[in-house]
N, C-alpha and C positions, 0 to 999 in steps of 0.2 A: 702350589695352589695359585690360582689366578688372582691378581690384585684388582681392585676396583678400577684403577686407571686402565689396566689392560682390557678389562671387560668393556669399559666405555669405548675404548679405542676400537675394539673388534665390532661392537654394535654400530659405531659410526661408519666403519668400513663396509659393513653389511648394508647399511642404509644407502651409502653412496653407490654401491654396486647395483642395488635394486633400482635406483633412479636412473643410472647410466644405461642399464639394459632393460628398462621398462617396456620399450616398444619392440624388442626382439621377440619374434614368434618362436615358440618352442618346437614347432614342427618343421621349421625351415633350416635346411643345411646349406651352407654356402661354401662354394669352391672358388679358388682364385687361380690366376695363371700359374702360380707356383705349385699347384696341385697336379700339373700336367707336365709331361716330358715328351717331346716329339709328337705333340698332339694327342697323346694317350694319357689316361689316368694313371698316376703313380700308385704303386702298391701301398705305400705309406698313406696316401690320401684315401685309398679305399678303406684302410684300417681306421682312419680318422672318421670317415663317414659311418662306418659300421659302429664304432664306439659312440658317436653322437646319436645315432638312430636308436641305440639301446635305451635311451632315456625318453623316447617318444612313445606314448601309450599306443597300443594297437588300434584303438578306435580312431586315432587321428591320422589323416592322410599326410604323408611326408612330401615335402617340396624341396627339390634340390636346385639351387640357383648356381649358374655358372656362366662364364663369359661365352658369348655367342660363337666365337671362333673355335671353341672346343666342343661344340654341341654334336657335330657330325659323328665322331667316333666314341662319344661318351657312353651311350647306351650299350654298345658292344663291349667296351672295357668293363663296365659295371657288371654286365651279365657274365663275362668271362671270369672275373674274380669271384663273383657270387656263386657261380656253378661249382668252382673248385672248393669254395668254403662249405657249401651245402653238402657236397660229396664227403668232405672230411667229417662234418658233423654227423651225417648218417652212419659213416663207418665207426665213429666213436660211440654212437648210440648202440650199434650192434655189438661192439666189443664190450661195452658196459653190461649189456644183457647177458652175454656169455660169462663174463666175470662174476656177475651177480649169481647166476645159477651155480657156478663152480664154488663160490664162497658159501652159498647156502648148503649145497650138498656136503661140503667139507665140515661145516658146522654141525649138520645132522650126523655125519659119521663120527665126529668127536663126541657128540652127545651119546651116541650108541656105545662108544668106548667107555664113557662115564658110567653108563648103566651096567655094562659088563664088569667094570672095575668095582662097582658097588656090590654086584652079586658075588663076585669072586673073592674080594678081599674085605669087604665091609669096612673099608677105611674111609671115613667121612671126608678127610681133607683131600685125598686123591680124587674122590668123586666130585667134590665141590670145585676143585681146580679144573678138572676136565669140563665141568658144566660151565664155568666162567669162560674158559677158552672157546667153547662151542658157541656161546652167546655173542662173543666178540665177532666171530666169523658170520654168524647169522645177522648181526646188526650191520656189519659191513655190506652184506648182500642187500639188505633193505635200503641202506643209504644209496648204494649204486643204482638200484632199481627205481626207487621213487624220487630221489633228490637229484643225483647226477644226471640221470636221463632227462629229467624235467628241465634242467638248466640248458641242456643241449637242444631240447625241443624249442625252448624260448629263443636260443641263438638262431635256430633255423627260421623261425617265424619272423624274427627281426630282419634277417636277410631278405626274406620274401617281401616284407613290408617295404624295405628299402628298394627292392627291384620294382615294386609297383608305384614308386614315387612319381610325382608329376615333375617333369624337367622344365625349368624356366630358364631360358637363355636371355642374357641381358647384353645389350649393345655397349652400353657405357660401363666399362670395367671399373672405373673409379667410383661410381655410385653403387655398384653391385657388391663389390668384394673388397 
């Protein structure tokens, strides 16, 4: 359990952080010279951008600040990484759709076996066991279809939001990044 001293310490830390980052805009993503290699965006920096963009609401326009000397190839790098990522997300959504249908049909088939077992043996425990197993498969299908696919859709829209970001190049790298 947390002591009063710890709670006070954590609340003070939270207050300090809020003051420190009070003027940081939530829709602004900042890249530094370390985010580039040979003038191109690093894949790790793309991942960082994508992760930071995840916390920006869709209704907000994203702004990406970067040093002016990297502006030329930035949009192409961003589009290259994003296209690959969107393609993977679409593939994963299609796979989830197929898996959901397979899981659902398996659940229905097991439910049919439960019904046949009930008619043939009239043993309640076997029927209930097959019923429970069938519902596990059906629930997994529902989860794949409605929850997992929605998360992938959100990832796709986050990528598209990032692609539509306003690029702001800054001459003075020291003040920018």
